[in-house]
C-alpha positions in Angstrom: 85.7 90.5 75.0 84.9 93.7 76.6 82.4 94.5 73.7 80.5 91.3 74.4 80.6 91.6 78.2 79.5 95.3 78.5 75.8 94.7 77.5 75.6 91.9 80.2 77.1 94.2 82.7 74.7 97.1 81.9 71.9 94.7 83.3 73.8 93.9 86.5 75.1 95.5 89.6 78.6 96.2 91.0 79.0 94.6 94.2 82.0 94.5 96.7 82.9 93.8 100.4 86.1 94.4 102.0 87.7 94.3 105.4 88.0 97.9 106.5 91.3 97.7 108.4 93.2 95.6 105.9 91.4 96.2 102.6 91.1 92.5 101.8 88.5 91.7 99.2 85.9 89.2 100.3 83.6 89.5 97.1 84.2 91.4 93.9 81.7 91.5 91.2 82.1 94.2 88.5 83.8 95.9 91.1 86.1 97.9 88.8 83.3 98.6 86.2 83.0 102.5 86.0 79.8 103.7 87.4 78.0 107.2 88.0 78.3 107.8 91.6 75.3 110.0 92.2 75.3 111.2 95.6 78.1 108.9 96.7 80.0 112.1 95.6 79.1 113.6 98.9 81.4 111.2 100.8 84.3 113.0 99.1 82.8 116.4 99.7 82.7 115.3 103.2 86.1 113.9 103.2 87.7 117.2 101.8 85.7 119.4 104.2 86.7 117.5 107.2 90.2 117.2 106.3 90.2 121.1 106.0 88.5 121.0 109.4 91.3 118.5 110.9 94.0 120.7 109.4 92.6 123.9 110.9 91.8 125.8 107.8 88.1 125.9 108.7 86.2 125.0 111.8 82.8 123.2 112.3 81.6 126.6 113.6 82.6 128.2 110.5 79.6 130.2 109.1 78.8 129.7 105.3 76.4 131.6 103.3 73.8 130.2 100.8 74.6 131.6 97.4 72.1 131.8 94.7 73.9 128.9 93.0 73.4 126.7 96.1 69.8 127.9 96.4 69.2 126.9 92.6 70.1 123.1 93.2 67.8 120.6 92.4 66.1 118.6 95.3 66.7 116.8 97.5 67.7 119.9 99.3 67.1 122.0 102.4 65.6 124.9 100.3 67.1 127.9 102.2 67.0 131.3 100.6 70.2 132.9 99.2 71.8 134.8 102.1 70.9 132.2 104.8 73.9 131.4 106.8 74.7 127.9 108.3 77.6 126.4 110.1 80.1 123.8 108.6 78.6 121.4 111.1 75.1 121.8 110.3 75.9 121.7 106.6 77.5 118.4 106.9 74.6 117.0 108.8 72.2 118.1 106.3 74.1 116.9 103.4 74.8 113.5 104.6 71.5 112.4 106.3 69.0 114.2 103.9 71.5 114.2 101.1 70.9 117.9 100.6 72.3 119.1 97.2 72.2 122.8 98.1 74.3 122.1 101.2 77.0 120.4 99.4 77.4 123.2 97.2 77.5 125.6 100.1 80.5 123.6 101.5 82.1 123.4 98.3 82.0 127.2 97.8 82.9 127.9 101.3 86.0 125.5 101.4 87.2 125.7 97.7 86.0 129.2 96.8 83.8 128.0 94.0 82.6 124.7 92.4 85.5 124.3 90.1 87.9 125.1 92.7 86.3 122.4 95.2 86.1 119.8 92.4 89.8 120.4 91.7 90.3 119.5 95.4 88.2 116.5 95.2 90.2 115.1 92.2 93.5 115.8 93.8 92.2 114.0 97.0 91.0 111.1 94.9 94.3 110.5 93.1 96.0 110.9 96.2 93.9 108.0 97.8 94.4 105.9 94.7 91.0 106.3 93.4 92.2 105.9 89.9 88.7 105.4 88.2 87.3 108.4 89.8 86.6 112.0 88.6 84.4 114.7 89.9 83.0 117.8 88.4 80.6 118.8 91.2 80.2 118.1 95.1 76.7 116.6 95.1 76.5 114.1 92.4 73.8 115.6 90.1 74.3 114.3 86.6 77.2 116.0 85.0 79.9 115.3 82.6 82.7 113.3 83.8 81.3 112.3 87.3 82.4 108.8 87.4 83.7 106.1 90.0 83.6 102.5 90.7 82.8 100.2 93.5 86.5 99.7 94.2 87.1 103.4 94.5 84.1 104.0 96.8 85.5 101.4 99.2 88.9 103.1 99.1 87.3 106.3 100.1 85.2 104.7 102.9 88.4 103.1 104.3 90.1 106.5 104.1 87.3 108.2 106.1 87.6 105.6 108.7 91.3 105.7 108.9 92.0 109.4 108.4 89.0 111.0 110.2 88.0 108.8 113.1 87.0 111.8 115.2 84.6 113.1 112.7 83.4 109.6 111.6 79.9 110.1 113.3 78.8 112.2 110.6 78.2 109.2 108.2 76.1 107.3 110.7 73.4 109.7 112.0 70.1 108.1 112.2 68.0 111.2 111.5 68.0 115.1 111.6 65.4 117.5 112.9 64.9 120.9 111.4 62.2 122.8 113.1 59.4 120.4 113.3 60.5 118.2 110.2 62.4 115.0 110.8 64.3 113.2 108.1 65.4 109.7 108.5 68.7 108.7 106.9 68.2 107.0 103.5 70.6 104.4 104.6 68.0 101.8 105.6 70.7 99.7 107.4 71.3 102.3 110.0 69.0 101.3 113.0 67.8 98.0 111.4 71.1 95.8 110.6 72.9 94.7 113.6 76.2 96.6 113.9 75.5 99.0 111.0 77.8 102.2 111.4 77.8 104.2 108.1 78.0 105.5 105.1 75.9 107.0 102.3 73.2 106.4 99.5 72.8 107.8 96.1 70.7 107.7 93.1 70.3 109.0 89.6 68.4 107.3 86.8 71.6 106.5 85.0 73.3 104.7 88.0 70.5 103.0 89.6 70.5 102.7 93.3 73.8 102.9 95.2 74.8 102.3 98.6 78.1 102.2 100.5 77.5 100.6 103.9 79.6 99.3 106.9 79.1 97.3 109.8 81.1 95.9 112.7 80.8 92.7 114.7 83.1 91.2 117.3 85.8 93.9 116.5 85.6 93.2 112.8 84.3 95.9 110.5 83.5 95.3 106.9 82.5 97.6 104.1 80.2 96.6 101.3 79.4 98.7 97.9 76.4 98.1 96.1 76.0 100.0 92.6 73.0 99.7 90.3 70.5 97.9 92.4 66.9 98.0 91.4 65.4 100.1 94.2 66.2 101.6 97.6 65.0 98.6 99.4 67.0 96.3 97.1 70.4 98.0 97.6 69.9 97.6 101.3 69.1 93.9 101.1 72.3 93.5 98.9 74.3 95.2 101.2 72.9 93.2 104.2 73.5 90.0 102.2 77.1 90.8 101.4 77.9 91.9 105.0 76.1 88.7 106.4 78.1 86.5 104.2 81.3 88.3 105.1 80.9 88.0 108.9 79.7 84.4 108.6 82.8 83.3 106.6 85.3 84.9 108.8 86.4 81.5 109.9 86.7 79.9 106.4 89.5 82.1 105.2 91.7 79.0 104.5 89.0 77.6 102.1 88.7 80.6 99.8 90.9 81.8 97.0 92.9 85.1 97.6 91.3 88.0 95.8 94.0 90.3 97.0 93.4 93.9 98.5 90.9 96.5 97.2 93.7 98.9 95.8 95.0 96.0 93.5 91.8 95.4 91.8 92.5 95.8 88.2 90.2 98.6 86.3 87.9 97.7 83.6 88.5 100.1 80.5 84.9 100.9 79.4 82.1 103.3 79.7 79.7 103.4 82.6 76.4 101.5 82.1 73.3 103.7 81.6 70.5 102.4 83.4 68.2 105.3 82.8 65.4 103.4 80.8 65.3 100.5 83.5 65.2 103.0 86.3 63.0 105.7 85.2 61.6 104.7 81.6 57.9 105.4 81.0 56.8 101.8 81.9 57.3 102.7 85.7 54.0 103.9 87.4 55.8 106.5 89.5 59.2 108.2 89.1 61.9 106.8 90.9 63.8 108.6 93.8 66.4 107.9 96.4 63.7 107.5 99.0 62.2 104.3 97.2 60.9 102.0 100.0 59.6 99.2 97.8 60.7 97.3 94.6 58.9 99.5 92.3 61.6 99.8 89.7 62.5 96.4 88.6 62.3 92.9 89.5 64.5 91.6 92.3 65.2 88.7 90.0 66.7 90.7 87.4 70.3 90.2 89.0 71.9 87.6 91.0 71.7 87.9 94.8 74.7 85.7 95.1 76.9 87.7 92.8 77.2 84.7 90.2 79.1 85.4 87.3 81.8 87.6 89.2 84.9 86.8 91.3 83.4 85.3 94.5 84.5 82.9 97.4 80.8 82.7 98.5 80.0 79.2 96.9 76.5 77.9 98.0 78.1 75.2 100.4 79.9 77.9 102.3 77.1 80.2 103.1 75.9 80.1 106.6 72.1 80.5 107.3 71.4 84.2 108.2 69.4 84.4 111.6 67.0 87.1 110.2 66.2 87.4 106.3 67.4 91.0 105.0 64.0 91.8 103.6 62.2 90.9 107.0 64.7 92.9 108.8 64.6 96.0 106.7 60.7 96.0 106.9 60.9 96.6 110.5 60.9 100.2 111.8 64.4 101.6 112.6 65.5 101.5 116.3 64.3 104.4 118.3 66.7 107.5 118.6 66.6 111.1 119.3 66.9 113.1 115.9 70.2 115.2 115.7 69.0 118.9 115.8 70.1 121.1 112.9 69.5 124.8 112.6 70.5 127.8 110.5 72.7 130.7 111.8 75.8 130.6 114.2 76.4 127.7 116.6 74.2 127.8 119.7 73.6 125.9 122.9 70.9 126.1 125.5 68.3 128.7 125.5 69.7 130.2 122.1 69.6 126.7 120.5 65.8 126.3 121.7 65.1 129.7 120.2 67.0 129.1 117.1 64.9 125.9 116.6 61.6 127.7 117.3 62.5 130.3 114.6 63.2 127.6 112.1 60.0 125.9 113.0 58.2 129.3 112.0 60.0 129.6 108.8 58.7 126.3 107.5 55.9 126.6 105.1 53.6 124.0 103.6 55.6 122.2 100.7 54.5 123.7 97.2 55.8 122.2 93.9 57.6 125.0 91.8 57.0 124.8 88.3 59.7 125.1 85.5 63.3 123.6 85.2 65.7 123.6 87.9 69.1 125.1 87.3 72.0 122.7 87.4 75.6 123.5 88.8 78.4 124.6 86.6 76.2 124.5 83.5 76.7 120.6 82.9 74.2 118.7 81.0 71.4 117.1 83.3 70.9 113.5 83.8 67.8 112.3 85.9 66.4 112.0 89.5 69.0 112.4 92.3 68.5 111.6 95.9 65.0 112.7 96.7 63.2 113.8 99.7 60.7 111.3 101.1 57.7 113.2 100.6 58.4 114.4 97.1 58.0 113.0 93.5 60.7 113.0 91.2 60.6 113.9 87.5 63.1 111.9 85.6 65.2 113.7 83.0 67.1 112.3 80.1 70.8 111.0 80.6 73.6 112.7 78.8 77.0 112.3 80.5 80.3 112.7 78.7 83.8 113.2 79.9 84.9 116.7 81.4 87.7 118.0 83.6 87.3 120.6 85.9 89.8 123.7 86.2 91.0 124.2 89.7 90.6 127.9 91.2 92.0 129.4 94.3 90.9 128.1 97.7 89.5 130.5 100.4 89.1 129.4 104.0 87.9 130.8 107.2 88.3 129.9 110.8 86.4 129.9 114.0 86.1 128.3 117.3 85.3 124.6 117.7 81.6 123.6 117.6 79.5 123.1 120.8 77.3 120.2 121.6 73.7 120.8 120.7 71.1 120.9 123.4 67.6 119.2 123.3 65.1 121.4 121.5 62.0 122.5 123.2 58.3 121.5 122.1 57.5 123.0 118.7 55.6 126.3 118.5 53.3 127.0 115.6 54.0 130.1 113.3 51.9 133.0 114.3 49.7 134.8 111.5 50.4 138.1 110.5 47.8 140.6 111.9 45.8 142.6 109.2 45.5 146.5 109.5 42.5 148.3 110.9 39.9 145.5 111.4 36.3 146.5 112.1 35.0 145.9 115.8 31.9 143.9 114.7 33.9 141.8 111.9 36.2 138.9 112.3 39.8 139.5 112.0 41.1 140.1 108.4 42.5 137.2 106.6 46.5 137.4 107.2 48.7 137.8 104.2 50.0 134.7 102.8 53.6 133.8 103.5 56.1 134.3 100.9 56.4 131.1 98.6 59.8 129.5 99.5 62.0 129.2 96.7 63.0 125.5 97.5 61.4 123.3 95.0 60.4 119.9 96.5 60.3 118.4 92.9 63.6 116.1 92.8 65.6 115.9 89.8 68.5 114.5 88.5 
């Protein structure tokens, strides 16, 4: 039966919605089908890091250094040069909002001592939380052997973040960040648009399709929706909004629906993850896919069921309440106005020191230039396809090649520092000053300044 079902599942999505406090399952379609997590992996990177902060093993103010390995990661990334220092606090914000792959490696090396050491911590934590279908080999979700999860396990992880780290949960629902003059909006399009939206994370590689874990709260009830394998960034947000809308609308009809149990008790499917590379990134598409996909450019919305037909679900058509606003119309609106959270390099700063740091980072920013050649992947794993991409860049899809693998744990290194201080509002941006040329002639215009060094950060998204 699995052999017959698998080809059909490869063309579908995995959908799940649960109650955050009880874990009660409200809908489950392919929820225990193995899937590639892509940048949903960063939820676990954040969980492990913030648990270390809560336990006093590191601080939000702890300074971490960008290694050559971190700097070599494929976009989306901040693009800092090796040797740049950044606090745990700022690295987390950059990783979760911009989905910065380099910052995930910075955190992994700073908290776990190495990629493999941190991956071991991620896997130990997953087992402890009951995420029996999940394995990690890297902290950012770039394609690698053995990087696998399921909608079930992602819901379990989201519940753990809410339950175990309430004082740090704000990291997963920051609307936008500002580095220098550059503002990056959260890839989770529900934040600032969907009523009550309050987390979590997006992900994309060609093999997985568009993934989203989203949560929202209404009238004291919080729900978690998981969408894996949607056809575009816009469609994953629509799917999640539909799941949440129906979950909230049917709260009063519990006595009519069959019990689906709790998320922990969903039975895993023994299969290999579907590979959606051709559907997501095949040559038939006019432009490469990326996580910053705002339109349905990858596949038709009609390619999968919006109501989860064919899976275990209580959402019969007769029980569905009319939605006050169509998700597609809601997501087409601008996000609610909010002040971007300032991020910066160097030690924790406040007041005038923060203003100066923001100005210094502004001057460091150079026009984006596309780097040529292949990007280095972490830990020598085999590449897959485009990962979470920054909004102003184009991704080059690579071929998928994912096999099982188990990372070896290494000793953990830790550091301690004082708690972080609140960030102050930055001053207006000041443009970078041109470097003067030597010995200009009095009757001639100033010599052309030397060109700034080409940044090592490549804006070309990948795998």
